[in-house]
C-alpha positions as CSV (number, residue, x, y, z in Angstrom):
1,X,118.7,134.4,72.8
2,X,121.1,135.4,75.4
3,X,122.6,138.7,74.8
4,X,125.7,140.5,76.3
5,X,124.9,144.0,76.9
6,X,127.4,146.6,77.8
7,X,126.4,149.0,80.9
8,X,124.9,152.0,78.7
9,X,122.9,149.6,76.6
10,X,120.9,148.2,79.7
11,X,117.3,149.0,79.9
12,X,117.1,150.0,83.6
13,X,113.2,149.7,83.7
14,X,113.1,146.3,82.2
15,X,116.1,145.1,84.3
16,X,114.4,146.1,87.5
17,X,111.0,144.7,86.4
18,X,112.8,141.2,85.8
19,X,114.6,141.5,89.2
20,X,111.3,142.3,91.1
21,X,109.4,139.5,89.3
22,X,112.0,136.8,90.0
23,X,111.5,134.3,92.5
24,X,115.2,134.9,93.6
25,X,114.6,138.5,93.8
26,X,116.7,140.5,96.3
27,X,117.8,144.2,96.9
28,X,121.1,143.8,95.4
29,X,120.1,143.0,91.8
30,X,118.4,146.4,91.4
31,X,120.1,148.8,88.8
32,X,120.6,151.5,91.3
33,X,122.4,149.3,93.6
34,X,124.7,148.0,91.1
35,X,125.1,151.4,89.6
36,X,126.5,152.7,93.0
37,X,128.3,149.7,94.2
38,X,129.8,148.7,91.0
39,X,130.5,152.6,90.0
40,X,128.6,151.9,86.8
41,X,131.3,149.3,85.9
42,X,129.0,146.4,85.1
43,X,127.6,144.7,82.2
44,X,125.0,141.7,81.8
45,X,123.9,138.7,80.1
46,X,120.1,139.1,79.2
47,X,117.8,136.4,77.8
48,X,115.4,137.8,75.2
49,X,113.6,140.7,76.2
50,X,114.8,140.5,80.0
51,X,113.2,137.5,80.8
52,X,116.1,136.5,82.8
53,X,119.3,138.4,83.7
54,X,122.7,138.0,85.0
55,X,124.6,141.1,86.3
56,X,128.4,141.1,85.3
57,X,130.5,143.3,87.7
58,X,133.6,144.2,86.1
59,X,137.2,144.8,87.3
60,X,140.8,144.8,85.6
61,X,143.8,143.5,87.7
62,X,147.0,141.9,86.7
63,X,146.0,142.2,83.0
64,X,143.0,140.2,83.7
65,X,139.3,141.0,83.3
66,X,137.7,139.7,86.3
67,X,134.0,139.4,87.4
68,X,134.6,140.1,91.0
69,X,132.4,139.7,94.2
70,X,131.1,143.1,95.1
71,X,131.5,144.3,98.6
72,X,128.4,144.7,100.6
73,X,126.2,142.7,97.9
74,X,126.2,139.3,100.0
75,X,124.4,137.5,96.9
76,X,123.8,138.3,93.2
77,X,123.3,135.5,90.6
78,X,120.8,134.5,88.0
79,X,117.4,136.4,88.0
80,X,114.8,134.7,86.1
81,X,110.9,135.3,85.8
82,X,110.6,131.8,85.5
83,X,112.6,130.8,88.5
84,X,116.3,129.4,88.9
85,X,117.0,126.1,87.2
86,X,120.6,124.6,86.5
87,X,120.0,124.5,82.8
88,X,119.4,128.1,82.5
89,X,122.3,128.8,84.7
90,X,124.6,126.7,82.5
91,X,123.3,128.4,79.5
92,X,123.9,131.9,80.6
93,X,127.7,130.8,81.9
94,X,128.2,129.3,78.6
95,X,127.5,132.8,76.8
96,X,130.0,134.6,79.3
97,X,132.1,136.9,77.2
98,X,135.5,135.6,76.1
99,X,137.3,138.7,77.5
100,X,136.6,137.4,81.1
101,X,139.1,135.5,82.6
102,X,138.0,134.9,86.0
103,X,134.5,134.6,87.3
104,X,133.4,134.8,90.9
105,X,130.0,135.4,92.4
106,X,127.9,134.5,95.5
107,X,124.5,133.3,93.9
108,X,121.1,134.1,95.3
109,X,120.4,130.4,95.5
110,X,121.9,127.2,96.5
111,X,123.2,125.5,93.3
112,X,124.5,121.9,93.4
113,X,125.9,121.5,89.8
114,X,129.3,120.1,89.8
115,X,130.7,121.6,86.7
116,X,132.2,124.6,88.6
117,X,134.3,125.2,91.5
118,X,131.9,126.1,94.5
119,X,131.5,126.4,98.1
120,X,128.6,126.5,100.3
121,X,127.9,129.8,102.2
122,X,125.5,130.5,105.0
123,X,123.3,133.2,106.1
124,X,120.7,133.5,108.7
125,X,117.2,134.8,108.6
126,X,114.2,135.6,110.9
127,X,110.7,135.4,109.8
128,X,108.7,138.5,111.2
129,X,105.3,137.3,110.4
130,X,104.5,136.6,114.1
131,X,103.6,138.8,117.1
132,X,106.5,140.0,119.3
133,X,105.8,137.9,122.2
134,X,106.3,134.8,119.8
135,X,109.4,136.4,118.5
136,X,110.9,137.0,121.9
137,X,110.3,133.4,123.3
138,X,112.7,132.0,120.3
139,X,115.5,134.3,121.7
140,X,118.2,132.5,123.6
141,X,118.5,133.1,127.5
142,X,121.6,135.0,126.8
143,X,120.1,137.2,124.4
144,X,117.2,137.9,126.7
145,X,119.6,138.6,129.5
146,X,121.5,141.2,127.3
147,X,118.4,142.8,126.3
148,X,117.3,143.2,129.8
149,X,120.8,144.6,130.6
150,X,120.5,147.0,127.8
151,X,117.2,148.4,129.2
152,X,118.8,149.2,132.5
153,X,121.0,151.7,130.9
154,X,117.9,153.5,129.1
155,X,119.6,153.8,125.8
156,X,118.1,156.1,123.3
157,X,117.1,154.7,120.0
158,X,117.0,157.3,116.9
159,X,116.4,157.0,113.4
160,X,118.4,158.8,110.8
161,X,121.5,160.6,110.7
162,X,125.1,160.0,108.8
163,X,126.2,156.9,108.0
164,X,129.6,158.1,108.3
165,X,129.3,158.3,112.0
166,X,128.5,154.3,111.8
167,X,131.5,153.8,109.4
168,X,133.7,155.6,112.0
169,X,132.5,153.2,114.8
170,X,132.8,150.2,112.5
171,X,136.5,151.1,111.6
172,X,137.7,151.3,115.0
173,X,136.1,147.8,116.2
174,X,137.6,144.4,116.0
175,X,135.6,143.4,113.0
176,X,136.4,146.6,111.4
177,X,140.1,146.3,111.5
178,X,139.7,142.5,110.2
179,X,137.6,143.8,107.2
180,X,139.3,144.0,103.7
181,X,137.4,147.2,102.9
182,X,139.2,150.2,101.0
183,X,138.2,153.9,101.4
184,X,136.5,153.6,97.9
185,X,134.2,151.0,99.4
186,X,133.1,153.2,102.3
187,X,132.5,156.0,99.9
188,X,130.2,153.6,97.8
189,X,128.4,152.5,100.9
190,X,127.9,156.4,101.9
191,X,126.5,156.9,98.3
192,X,124.3,154.0,98.8
193,X,123.0,155.3,102.1
194,X,121.9,158.7,100.5
195,X,120.2,157.2,97.6
196,X,118.4,154.5,99.6
197,X,117.1,157.1,102.1
198,X,116.1,159.2,99.2
199,X,114.0,156.5,97.6
200,X,112.7,155.1,100.9
201,X,114.6,151.7,100.8
202,X,116.5,151.8,103.9
203,X,116.6,152.6,107.7
204,X,119.6,153.8,109.7
205,X,119.1,153.4,113.3
206,X,121.6,154.3,116.1
207,X,121.8,153.5,120.0
208,X,122.9,156.4,122.2
209,X,123.9,156.9,125.8
210,X,122.7,159.6,128.1
211,X,125.2,162.2,126.7
212,X,123.8,161.6,123.3
213,X,127.0,160.0,122.0
214,X,126.4,156.8,119.6
215,X,127.3,153.5,120.9
216,X,126.1,151.3,117.9
217,X,124.2,151.5,114.8
218,X,122.5,149.2,112.1
219,X,122.1,150.2,108.5
220,X,119.1,148.1,107.0
221,X,118.0,148.1,103.4
222,X,114.7,146.6,102.3
223,X,112.7,145.5,99.2
224,X,109.2,144.0,99.0
225,X,109.9,140.8,100.8
226,X,113.0,141.3,103.0
227,X,114.9,143.4,105.4
228,X,118.7,143.0,105.0
229,X,121.2,144.0,107.8
230,X,123.9,145.3,105.3
231,X,126.2,147.2,107.8
232,X,126.5,147.6,111.6
233,X,129.2,148.8,114.2
234,X,129.6,149.2,117.9
235,X,132.2,150.8,120.2
236,X,133.4,149.5,123.4
237,X,130.8,151.1,125.7
238,X,128.1,149.9,123.2
239,X,129.4,146.2,123.6
240,X,129.4,146.6,127.5
241,X,125.9,148.1,127.5
242,X,124.4,145.6,125.2
243,X,123.6,148.3,122.5
244,X,123.5,145.8,119.3
245,X,121.1,143.5,121.4
246,X,118.9,146.7,122.1
247,X,119.0,147.9,118.3
248,X,117.8,144.5,117.0
249,X,115.2,143.9,119.7
250,X,113.8,147.2,119.1
251,X,113.6,146.6,115.2
252,X,112.0,143.1,115.7
253,X,109.3,144.6,118.0
254,X,108.6,147.5,115.8
255,X,108.4,145.1,112.6
256,X,106.7,142.0,114.1
257,X,103.5,140.8,112.6
258,X,104.8,141.8,109.0
259,X,104.9,139.3,106.2
260,X,108.6,139.9,105.8
261,X,112.0,138.2,106.5
262,X,115.1,139.8,108.2
263,X,118.3,138.5,106.8
264,X,121.7,138.8,108.8
265,X,124.2,139.1,106.0
266,X,127.7,137.9,106.4
267,X,127.1,134.9,108.6
268,X,130.1,132.4,107.5
269,X,131.9,133.8,110.7
270,X,131.1,131.3,113.5
271,X,130.7,134.1,116.2
272,X,128.4,136.3,114.1
273,X,126.6,133.0,113.3
274,X,126.0,132.2,117.0
275,X,124.8,136.0,117.7
276,X,122.4,135.5,114.8
277,X,121.1,132.4,115.7
278,X,120.6,133.5,119.3
279,X,117.5,135.7,118.0
280,X,115.9,132.5,116.9
281,X,117.1,132.9,113.2
282,X,117.4,129.9,111.0
283,X,120.3,129.1,108.5
284,X,120.0,129.3,104.9
285,X,122.7,128.4,102.4
286,X,123.6,129.7,99.2
287,X,126.5,128.8,96.7
288,X,129.6,130.8,95.7
289,X,130.9,129.7,92.2
290,X,134.3,130.5,90.7
291,X,136.3,129.5,87.7
292,X,139.2,130.6,85.4
293,X,139.1,130.9,81.9
294,X,140.1,127.8,80.0
295,X,143.4,127.9,78.1
296,X,144.7,131.1,80.1
297,X,147.6,130.1,82.3
298,X,147.7,133.7,83.7
299,X,144.3,133.4,84.8
300,X,144.7,130.0,86.2
301,X,147.8,131.1,88.3
302,X,146.2,134.3,89.3
303,X,143.1,132.4,90.5
304,X,145.0,129.8,92.3
305,X,147.5,132.2,94.1
306,X,145.7,135.3,94.5
307,X,142.2,134.4,94.9
308,X,141.5,136.6,98.3
309,X,143.0,139.4,96.6
310,X,141.2,139.5,93.4
């Protein structure tokens, strides 16, 4: 039986066990991540004794209850110990509480069912279970050239520090100015950085110049299967000196020969996709589903005309 649980009724231990044992497991389904990034404003659908779960982030806007896409959570979706199936996914969505008017979610898999509105999103991944020389051989000529250039500047690579410094660099960058993040989103990211560093599930790495000034940084989170490039930033000097190439090359060299994958998040942007693929990364697709509650005119209007703002 599929049950709807409020936040306080969710057994975090059993929840995390289900996430861990699911073939579609990822970092973003764990309860500590959802607690921070949703500010404890999430509910869930749960099959029997946590055999399968579907997180339901909650938001209220325009008198509507919405299941929104969570910032810095590129993929959520159904987590099942027996694996994903269209039947289970449909069963869960049919049990979606009536109070929810609009549902958005980036799934943790590709789902071709035609019942719901959806689009195919793209991510890139790089398998690290090879020696560094093999990884490097798959880099594009331009990437190799930029790595070589970055080495000529003798950039300093350091671990740890404050993610606020990385956020400051990102906010003044081209992509930062285009991003639709609120101050609250950045606050949540800061809290996630603190928590994940405490539990040993993230790494914050900076590239600095000879004056010890930060030029670029990457915030990477990880679970038992994957590394995720969750957040990054670079200033003009860092771009000129190839600091991002230096950081990623450093990370891949240090983590080669590991049975892990490195996932580049946010790859629908063509420029970013070209950058990620230049490291030999392969494309992987997942579904974004969305729908408005049947019979609600307000929900349909908001869904149609205010999609990007919800």
